[in-house]
N, C-alpha and C positions, 0 to 999 in steps of 0.2 A: 410263641414267645411275644408277639406283638399284641395279641388280645389279652394276655397276662399283663404286660407292662402297662397297657393303657386302660384296664379295666373295661373291656369290651366282654360281656357276659355270654358269649356264645362260641361254640366250637370253631376251629378255623375253616371247617366246610361250609358252616352256615353263613360265616363272615364273607367268604369269598363268593358263594352262590347268590347271596342277597346283596351284594355290593355294598357292605358296610365298611369295607376298605376298599379304596380305589387307589389307581396310580401305581408307580413303580413298574420295573421290568416283569415279564410274564413268569421268569423262573421263581420269583418269589412265592408262588403258589404250588410249586412243584418240587424244587430242590430243597433237600434238608442239610442241615449242618449239625455237627457235634460242636457244642459251645462248652468251653471249660473256663469256669470262672470261680473265684473264692469269695465266700461271704466273710466279712471281717467280723472279729469277735464282738459280742454285745448286742447283734442284731437278733431280735427276737425271732424263735422258731414259729414257723406257720405250717399249716396243714395245706395240701394240695388243693382242698375245696376253699380254704380262705383265699389262696392264690387266684383260683379260678373265678371266685365271687368278687375280686377286687378289694379284699379286706386285708391285704398284706402291704401297707403303704411303703415301708422301709425296702422291701424286695422290689416292689414294683418301680420306686425310684431308680434303684440300681440296674434294673432291667433296661428302663428307659435310657439311662447313661451308656449302657453297654451297646444298645442298639444304635445309638447315636454316633458314639465313638467308633466301633468296629464295623457297622454296616452303613454309616452315613444315612440313617433313617431321619426323614424330617416329617413332621405331622402337622396337619392343618385339620383342625375340627370344623365340621359344618353340618347343617341340617339337610336332610333328603327325604322326601316322600318315598315310602316303599309300600308295596301292597301288603295287606294284612288279612288273614283268613280266620274266621272264629268257627270253631267246630262246636255244635250243641247237640244234645240229644232230644229227639223229638217227643212230643207229649206221650206217645205210646212207648216209649223206651227204645233202647236198642234192640234190633231182631237180628 
């Protein structure tokens, strides 16, 4: 839900493994919750893909408010260097 609310375009496993989200108690990466909320009339319909891609601004805003109000989530954005690997096919092709 945090990745959807803040437009982080990675699965929750990649986010936690690569340190793209940090801080908070350890249970934040292991415990699950069933969250019940109602979307008010007039909010556009979005696909799951749009939500995952960060292309659902009204829903994202509501998710951020929900996380802040119900779970006391506070966010600080910052830049961090992380290792990156590039896979390429050799001149002879894949064997």
